[in-house]
C-alpha positions in Angstrom: 66.6 -28.4 90.1 64.3 -29.2 87.1 64.5 -32.5 85.4 65.3 -32.4 81.6 62.1 -32.9 79.6 63.6 -35.6 77.4 60.3 -37.3 76.6 58.8 -34.0 75.3 62.0 -33.2 73.3 61.9 -36.7 71.8 58.2 -36.3 70.9 58.8 -32.9 69.3 61.7 -34.3 67.3 59.6 -37.2 66.2 56.8 -34.9 65.3 59.1 -32.7 63.3 60.6 -35.7 61.5 57.1 -37.0 60.5 56.2 -33.5 59.3 59.3 -33.3 57.2 58.6 -36.7 55.7 55.1 -35.7 55.0 56.2 -32.4 53.4 58.7 -34.2 51.2 56.0 -36.6 50.1 53.7 -33.7 49.3 56.5 -31.8 47.5 57.3 -34.9 45.4 53.6 -35.2 44.4 53.5 -31.5 43.6 56.6 -31.5 41.4 56.2 -34.8 39.5 53.5 -36.6 37.5 54.0 -40.4 38.0 52.9 -43.5 36.3 53.2 -47.0 37.7 55.6 -49.6 36.3 54.7 -53.2 35.9 56.4 -54.1 39.2 54.5 -51.5 41.1 57.4 -49.0 41.3 57.0 -45.4 40.0 58.1 -43.8 36.8 58.5 -40.0 36.4 56.3 -39.2 33.5 56.7 -35.4 33.8 58.6 -33.0 36.0 56.4 -30.0 36.9 58.5 -28.2 39.5 60.2 -24.8 39.4 63.6 -26.1 38.2 66.9 -25.0 39.6 68.9 -27.7 41.4 66.6 -30.7 41.4 67.1 -33.7 43.7 64.9 -36.7 42.6 63.6 -38.5 45.7 64.2 -42.1 46.2 60.6 -42.9 47.1 57.2 -41.2 47.4 54.3 -42.6 49.5 56.6 -45.5 50.3 57.0 -46.5 46.6 60.4 -46.5 45.0 61.0 -44.2 42.0 62.8 -46.5 39.5 62.6 -44.8 36.2 62.7 -41.4 34.5 60.3 -41.6 31.5 60.4 -40.4 27.9 60.9 -36.6 27.8 60.2 -36.2 31.5 62.3 -33.0 31.7 62.0 -32.1 28.0 62.5 -28.4 27.2 62.6 -27.4 30.8 64.5 -24.2 30.6 64.7 -23.6 34.4 66.9 -26.6 35.3 70.4 -26.1 36.5 71.4 -29.5 37.9 69.8 -32.9 38.6 70.8 -35.5 41.2 69.1 -38.7 40.3 67.5 -40.8 43.1 69.3 -43.9 44.2 66.5 -46.3 43.2 66.4 -45.1 39.5 67.5 -47.9 37.1 66.3 -46.5 33.7 66.6 -43.1 32.1 64.5 -43.1 29.0 64.5 -41.4 25.6 65.0 -37.6 25.6 64.5 -37.5 29.3 66.4 -34.2 29.6 66.6 -33.2 25.9 66.4 -29.5 25.1 66.6 -28.5 28.8 69.0 -26.0 30.4 70.6 -28.6 32.7 74.3 -27.9 33.4 75.2 -31.0 35.4 73.8 -34.4 36.3 74.7 -36.9 39.0 73.9 -40.5 38.3 73.8 -43.1 41.1 75.0 -46.7 41.2 71.5 -48.0 40.6 71.2 -46.7 37.0 71.7 -49.5 34.4 70.3 -48.0 31.3 70.7 -44.5 29.8 69.0 -43.9 26.4 71.3 -42.6 23.7 69.4 -39.4 23.3 68.8 -38.7 27.0 70.8 -35.5 26.9 70.3 -34.5 23.2 70.4 -30.7 22.6 71.3 -29.9 26.2 73.6 -27.1 25.1 74.4 -26.0 28.7 75.4 -29.5 30.0 79.1 -29.5 31.0 79.3 -32.3 33.5 78.0 -35.8 33.9 79.1 -37.4 37.2 78.6 -41.2 37.8 78.9 -42.9 41.2 82.1 -44.8 41.4 80.3 -48.0 42.4 78.0 -48.0 39.3 78.5 -51.4 37.6 77.5 -50.2 34.1 78.7 -46.6 33.7 81.5 -44.3 34.8 82.6 -40.8 34.2 85.9 -38.9 33.9 86.3 -35.2 33.6 82.5 -34.9 33.2 82.3 -37.3 30.2 80.1 -40.4 30.3 81.7 -43.8 29.6 80.8 -47.5 30.1 82.1 -48.9 33.3 85.6 -49.8 32.2 85.9 -46.7 30.0 86.4 -48.6 26.7 83.4 -46.9 25.2 82.9 -43.1 25.2 79.2 -42.7 25.4 78.4 -39.0 25.8 80.5 -35.9 25.7 78.4 -33.1 27.3 77.2 -30.7 24.7 78.1 -27.6 26.6 81.7 -28.6 27.5 84.2 -26.4 25.7 87.8 -26.5 24.5 89.9 -29.3 23.2 89.5 -32.9 24.3 91.8 -35.9 24.2 90.1 -39.3 24.1 91.6 -41.5 26.9 93.9 -44.4 26.0 91.4 -46.9 27.5 88.8 -46.1 24.8 88.4 -48.5 21.9 84.9 -47.4 20.8 83.5 -43.9 20.2 79.7 -44.4 20.4 76.8 -43.2 18.3 76.2 -39.5 18.8 79.1 -39.4 21.3 80.0 -35.8 20.5 76.7 -34.8 18.9 75.9 -31.1 19.0 78.9 -30.2 21.1 78.7 -26.6 20.2 81.8 -25.4 22.0 84.1 -28.3 21.2 87.2 -27.0 19.4 89.3 -30.1 18.7 89.5 -33.8 19.4 92.6 -36.0 19.7 91.9 -39.7 19.0 94.2 -42.1 20.9 96.0 -45.1 19.8 93.5 -47.8 20.8 90.3 -46.5 19.2 89.2 -49.1 16.7 85.6 -48.1 16.1 83.9 -44.8 15.6 80.1 -45.2 15.2 77.7 -43.2 13.1 77.0 -39.6 13.9 79.8 -39.4 16.4 80.8 -35.9 15.4 77.5 -34.7 13.9 76.6 -31.0 14.4 79.8 -29.8 16.1 79.9 -26.3 14.6 83.0 -25.3 16.5 85.1 -28.4 15.8 88.1 -27.2 13.8 90.3 -30.3 13.8 90.3 -34.0 14.5 93.7 -35.5 15.0 94.6 -39.2 15.3 97.7 -40.7 17.0 100.0 -41.9 14.2 100.2 -45.3 15.9 96.4 -45.9 15.7 95.9 -49.0 13.4 92.4 -48.1 12.3 92.2 -44.4 11.7 94.4 -41.5 10.5 94.1 -37.7 10.0 95.4 -35.2 7.5 95.1 -31.5 8.1 92.5 -32.1 10.8 90.3 -34.3 8.6 89.5 -37.8 9.8 90.0 -40.8 7.6 90.3 -44.6 7.9 93.9 -45.8 8.1 94.4 -46.3 4.4 92.6 -43.0 3.6 90.2 -44.8 1.3 87.3 -43.4 3.3 86.9 -39.8 4.3 85.0 -40.1 7.6 84.6 -36.5 9.0 85.5 -33.1 7.8 85.3 -30.8 10.9 82.4 -28.4 10.5 84.3 -25.6 12.3 87.2 -25.5 9.8 87.0 -22.0 8.5 88.6 -22.8 5.1 86.4 -22.0 2.1 87.7 -24.7 -0.2 88.9 -28.2 0.1 90.8 -30.5 -2.3 90.2 -34.2 -1.4 93.1 -36.6 -1.6 92.9 -39.0 -4.6 93.2 -42.0 -2.3 89.6 -41.5 -1.3 87.0 -43.9 -2.8 84.2 -43.4 -0.3 82.8 -40.3 1.3 81.1 -41.5 4.5 77.7 -40.6 5.8 77.5 -37.0 7.1 81.2 -36.5 6.3 80.8 -32.8 5.4 77.3 -32.2 7.0 76.8 -28.7 8.3 80.0 -27.2 7.0 79.0 -23.5 6.6 82.3 -22.1 5.3 83.0 -24.4 2.3 82.1 -22.8 -1.1 83.9 -25.4 -3.2 85.0 -29.0 -2.8 87.2 -30.8 -5.4 86.3 -34.4 -5.2 89.2 -36.9 -5.5 89.5 -38.6 -8.9 88.8 -42.0 -7.4 85.7 -41.3 -5.4 83.1 -43.9 -6.2 80.4 -43.6 -3.5 79.0 -40.5 -1.8 77.0 -41.7 1.2 73.8 -40.3 2.7 73.8 -36.7 3.8 77.5 -36.4 3.0 77.2 -32.7 2.2 73.9 -31.9 3.8 73.5 -28.3 5.0 76.7 -27.1 3.3 74.9 -23.9 2.8 77.7 -22.0 1.1 78.7 -24.7 -1.4 78.2 -23.1 -4.8 78.8 -25.9 -7.3 79.8 -29.5 -7.5 81.4 -31.5 -10.3 81.3 -35.3 -10.1 84.4 -37.0 -11.6 83.8 -40.0 -13.8 84.7 -42.3 -11.0 81.6 -41.5 -9.0 78.9 -44.2 -9.4 76.5 -43.6 -6.4 75.1 -40.3 -5.0 73.1 -41.4 -2.0 69.9 -39.9 -0.5 70.2 -36.4 1.0 73.8 -36.3 -0.1 73.4 -32.6 -1.0 70.1 -31.8 0.7 69.6 -28.3 2.0 72.6 -26.9 0.1 71.0 -23.5 -0.3 73.9 -21.9 -2.2 74.3 -24.7 -4.8 73.8 -23.3 -8.3 75.3 -25.9 -10.7 75.4 -29.6 -10.7 77.6 -31.5 -13.2 77.1 -35.3 -13.4 80.0 -37.3 -14.7 79.9 -40.4 -17.0 80.1 -42.9 -14.1 77.0 -42.0 -12.1 74.5 -44.8 -12.4 72.5 -44.3 -9.2 71.1 -41.1 -7.8 69.1 -42.0 -4.8 65.9 -40.4 -3.5 66.2 -36.8 -2.3 69.9 -36.6 -3.2 69.5 -32.9 -4.0 66.4 -32.1 -1.9 65.7 -28.4 -1.1 68.5 -26.8 -3.2 66.6 -23.7 -4.2 69.4 -21.9 -6.0 70.2 -24.6 -8.6 69.8 -23.1 -12.1 71.0 -26.1 -14.2 72.0 -29.7 -14.1 74.3 -31.0 -16.8 75.1 -34.6 -17.6 78.2 -35.9 -19.4 77.3 -37.3 -22.7 78.7 -40.8 -22.1 76.7 -41.4 -19.0 74.8 -44.7 -19.4 72.0 -44.0 -16.9 71.2 -40.3 -16.9 70.7 -37.4 -19.4 70.1 -33.7 -19.3 67.7 -31.6 -21.4 67.4 -27.9 -21.0 69.1 -28.1 -17.6 66.6 -30.7 -16.3 67.8 -34.2 -15.1 66.2 -37.3 -16.7 67.1 -41.0 -16.9 68.9 -42.0 -20.0 65.9 -42.5 -22.3 64.0 -39.6 -20.7 61.0 -41.7 -19.4 61.7 -40.5 -15.8 62.1 -36.8 -14.9 64.4 -36.7 -11.8 65.0 -33.1 -11.0 63.9 -29.7 -12.3 66.4 -26.9 -11.3 64.5 -24.9 -8.7 66.0 -21.6 -9.6 65.5 -21.9 -13.4 64.1 -18.5 -14.6 61.4 -20.0 -16.8 57.8 -19.4 -15.8 56.3 -22.3 -17.8 57.5 -25.8 -18.5 56.1 -28.6 -20.7 57.1 -32.1 -19.5 58.4 -34.0 -22.6 56.0 -36.5 -24.1 58.6 -39.3 -23.4 58.1 -39.0 -19.7 56.0 -41.6 -17.9 57.2 -41.0 -14.4 57.9 -37.7 -12.5 60.1 -38.8 -9.6 59.4 -37.7 -6.0 60.5 -34.1 -5.2 61.3 -33.4 -8.8 59.9 -29.8 -8.9 60.2 -28.9 -5.2 60.8 -25.2 -4.6 60.6 -24.3 -8.3 59.4 -20.9 -7.4 59.5 -19.2 -10.8 57.0 -21.7 -12.4 53.5 -20.4 -12.9 52.3 -23.2 -15.3 53.3 -26.8 -16.0 51.9 -28.9 -18.8 51.8 -32.6 -18.3 51.7 -34.8 -21.3 49.2 -37.7 -21.8 52.0 -40.2 -21.7 52.5 -39.5 -18.0 51.5 -42.4 -15.7 53.0 -41.7 -12.3 53.8 -38.7 -10.0 55.9 -39.3 -6.9 55.7 -37.9 -3.4 56.2 -34.2 -2.9 56.7 -33.8 -6.7 55.5 -30.1 -6.9 55.7 -29.2 -3.2 56.3 -25.5 -2.6 55.8 -24.4 -6.2 54.6 -21.1 -4.7 53.5 -19.4 -8.0 51.9 -22.3 -9.8 48.4 -21.2 -10.6 46.7 -24.3 -12.3 47.4 -27.8 -13.3 45.7 -30.5 -15.3 46.4 -34.2 -14.4 45.9 -36.2 -17.6 43.7 -39.3 -17.7 46.9 -41.4 -18.2 48.1 -40.8 -14.6 47.1 -43.7 -12.4 49.6 -43.4 -9.6 49.8 -40.3 -7.4 52.0 -39.9 -4.3 51.5 -38.0 -1.0 52.0 -34.3 -0.5 52.3 -33.8 -4.3 51.1 -30.2 -4.4 51.6 -29.4 -0.7 51.8 -25.6 0.0 51.4 -24.5 -3.6 50.2 -21.1 -2.4 48.9 -19.7 -5.7 47.2 -22.8 -7.0 43.6 -21.9 -7.8 42.3 -24.6 -10.2 43.1 -28.3 -10.7 41.6 -30.8 -13.1 41.9 -34.5 -12.1 41.9 -37.0 -14.9 39.9 -40.2 -14.9 42.8 -42.5 -14.2 43.1 -41.6 -10.5 41.0 -43.8 -8.3 42.9 -42.9 -5.1 44.5 -39.6 -4.0 47.2 -39.6 -1.3 47.7 -37.9 2.0 47.7 -34.1 2.1 48.2 -33.9 -1.7 46.7 -30.4 -1.9 47.1 -29.4 1.7 47.7 -25.7 2.5 47.0 -24.6 -1.1 45.2 -21.6 0.4 44.2 -20.1 -3.0 42.6 -23.3 -4.3 39.1 -22.5 -5.5 38.1 -25.3 -7.8 39.2 -29.0 -8.1 37.5 -30.6 -11.1 37.0 -34.3 -11.2 36.3 -36.1 -14.5 35.3 -39.5 -13.0 33.5 -41.2 -10.2 34.5 -40.0 -6.7 37.9 -41.4 -6.0 39.1 -42.8 -2.6 40.7 -40.2 -0.5 43.4 -40.3 2.2 43.0 -38.2 5.3 43.5 -34.4 5.1 43.9 -34.3 1.3 42.6 -30.7 1.3 43.8 -29.7 4.8 43.7 -25.9 5.1 41.9 -25.3 1.7 39.0 -23.3 3.2 37.7 -21.7 -0.1 37.8 -24.8 -2.4 34.9 -26.5 -4.0 35.0 -30.0 -5.6 33.3 -30.1 -9.0 32.1 -33.3 -10.7 30.7 -34.1 -14.2 27.1 -35.0 -14.8 26.5 -38.8 -14.6 29.4 -39.5 -12.3 28.7 -41.6 -9.2 29.8 -41.5 -5.5 29.4 -37.8 -5.1 27.5 -36.2 -2.2 27.1 -32.7 -0.8 30.5 -32.9 0.8 33.7 -34.5 -0.4 36.6 -34.9 2.1 35.4 -31.8 3.8 34.8 -29.7 0.7 31.4 -28.6 -0.6 30.6 -30.1 -4.0 28.9 -28.8 -7.2 28.0 -30.1 -10.6 30.7 -29.3 -13.2 29.1 -27.7 -16.3 30.7 -25.9 -19.3 31.9 -22.4 -18.6 32.0 -19.6 -21.1 34.9 -17.1 -20.6 37.0 -14.5 -22.5 34.3 -13.4 -24.9 34.7 -10.8 -27.6 34.7 -10.0 -31.3 37.7 -11.4 -33.2 38.2 -11.2 -36.9 34.6 -10.0 -37.3 33.2 -13.0 -35.5 31.9 -13.3 -32.0 34.1 -15.6 -30.0 34.5 -17.1 -26.6 36.3 -19.9 -24.8 34.5 -23.0 -23.5 36.1 -24.5 -20.5 35.2 -28.1 -19.6 36.6 -31.6 -19.3 38.7 -33.1 -22.1 36.7 -35.8 -23.9 33.3 -34.3 -23.1 30.9 -33.3 -25.9 29.7 -29.8 -25.7 26.9 -28.2 -27.8 26.8 -24.4 -28.3 23.3 -23.1 -28.8 22.0 -19.7 -29.7 18.8 -17.6 -29.5 17.8 -14.0 -30.2 15.2 -13.5 -27.5 15.7 -14.4 -23.8 12.0 -13.6 -23.0 10.7 -16.3 -25.4 13.9 -18.3 -26.1 14.1 -20.8 -28.9 17.6 -22.3 -28.6 19.1 -23.7 -31.8 22.3 -25.7 -32.0 25.2 -23.8 -33.7 28.1 -26.1 -33.2 28.9 -29.4 -31.5 32.4 -30.3 -30.5 34.3 -33.1 -28.6 36.9 -31.4 -26.4 40.4 -32.6 -27.0 41.7 -30.5 -24.1 40.1 -28.7 -21.2 39.1 -25.7 -23.4 37.8 -25.0 -26.9 37.7 -21.7 -28.7 34.3 -21.1 -30.3 33.6 -18.6 -33.1 30.2 -17.8 -34.6 30.7 -17.0 -38.3 27.0 -15.9 -38.5 27.1 -13.5 -35.6 27.1 -10.4 -37.8 23.7 -11.4 -39.3 21.9 -10.8 -36.0 21.4 -7.5 -34.2 21.8 -9.5 -31.0 22.4 -13.1 -30.2 22.6 -15.1 -26.9 24.7 -18.2 -26.4 24.8 -21.2 -24.0 26.8 -24.4 -23.8 25.2 -27.7 -22.8 26.0 -31.3 -22.5 23.9 -33.3 -25.0 
C-alpha cells in the first residue's frame, strides 16, 4: 500500500498559492496606476483595466490601497460594478463620474466620499455600504450618513418614485442631482433642511410632495415651498404643464428653482415677488416672454441664462439690480422694455441701459438691425452686452466710451469691422471672441493693456491697426487668428517683427474706392484718426515731381479726397504721405 504523498501535495498547494498571489499582484499593477500617499500607502490615480465587475484589491506588493484618487474611473464606459477594497478610507472628487457603473459596494473602512464622486453616473442604481461602517450607511441602494439623518446621494439611474425615510432631517447638496429616471419624491415630516442643488437636473421629476405635518416645508400641486410659501424652492422639471401661475404669497424665487424646465412657455410671477435668485429660470428653453411685476427688485446672475426661446423682456418699475449675465445667451430676444417709472434702468430702441444711459447693459440678440451706433451718453458697455447679436454687421462706438466689459461682443458672427476710440482705457477679456467675420480692427491710443483672448478665433481677421506704442498683451489674445497682421503707425515704439504671435507691418495711408464723382477725381484715404495726411500729385511716373495738393488732419479713420483740378490734366497720379 502506497503512502499518501502529503508533503508533495502541500508543496504543490503552497506553490499554487504563491503563484496566485503573484498573479494578483501583477494583475493589480496592470489594471491600476498608483501614486504614493504621505503615509506610504497607495492611491489609485487611474484605473486602466477592462472594466466589468471590478474588485479593488486590499493591497499590492504588500502595500495597502487606502484611497481612490480624483477621477480615477472617470468616463470609464465599461464598468458594471465596483467592490471597494477594505483598506480604502477616501474616495476623491469625481472618482467614478461619467462612468457606466451600475452598483458600488463600500466597505467599513471608508470615512470620506466626495460630494461629486458619482456625478453623471446615469446607470448607477445601487450604493451598498457595509453595516459596520461608522460614517455611512445605505438603504434601498441610497447613500446616507451612518444614522440616516442626512440623505447624501440618490443613485442617478434609480427609477420611479421615492419616499424620504422618516429618520432624515437633512437632504444634502446634490442629493438627487441628475436623477434622470426619478418620477416623484415624497418628503417626510422630519426634514428640516434641503441644501442647494438637491433636485437640480432631474428631467423626469414630475412632483415633489411634502407631508402636511412638516414644520419647515410645504408643497402645492407638486411644487416645493417653504412652510409659509414665501419662497418657491423647486418647480419639478418633469412637470409637463406649459404654463404656471405663481401664488401671490411668494416673495423669493430660490436659486435654480425652475432650472431646466423644458415645457414651460409662460410663467406668471406672483405680484409680491421681490428677489429672483441665481439661475432661477436657467435653461427654460421654451419660455417665450417674461414680465416682471413692480414688486421685483433683484434679478440675479444667470437668472434667465440660456433661455433660447425668450423673445421679450419687460422690466417693471421696482427692478433696481440686474446682476451680471442675468440674460446671458438668450439669442431670440428682440426687445427689452422698461417701465417709465423705473429709477435704475431705461430702455431705448429695445436696448437696456441704466437710468441716465451711461451704461449699456443688454442689446437684444435677435434685433433685426444690421448696424448700431452706441449713444454718445454711454461711457461703459457692460460685459456680455452684445453676445450673440448675430444680425449686426457694423457697430459704431462713440468717443465718450471709456470701458468695455468681458465678452461684450462675443459671437457677433457677422460683425466685419470695429474701431475702438481713443477714449477707451479699460478693456475686458474675450471681448470679440469668435467674431467669425471680423476682418479689420482699429485700436485707439487709450488702451495700454489688452486682455485674455480678446480676438481669439476671429478666423477672418486680417488687419489689427494700432495707433499707439505697443500695448501689453495677455496670453493668447489672437489665438487662432492665422491670417492677421498687426499694423503700427510711424514713430511708435515697442514694435518688433512679431507681436503676440502676429507678423507686424508699418501702417501707412491707404487709398481705396477711387473714381470720378461730380466731374472730379475722388478716392477715400484710410488711416488713423488724428493723423495728418498729405495728398500729392504728379503727371509723370518715370520722372516724378510730386506736388502737394491737399493736407488734412483726419477726424475719423477715413477721409474722402476730391481733386477739383483733375480735368485740367490728361493724366495725373496720386499718393498719400505722412508729413
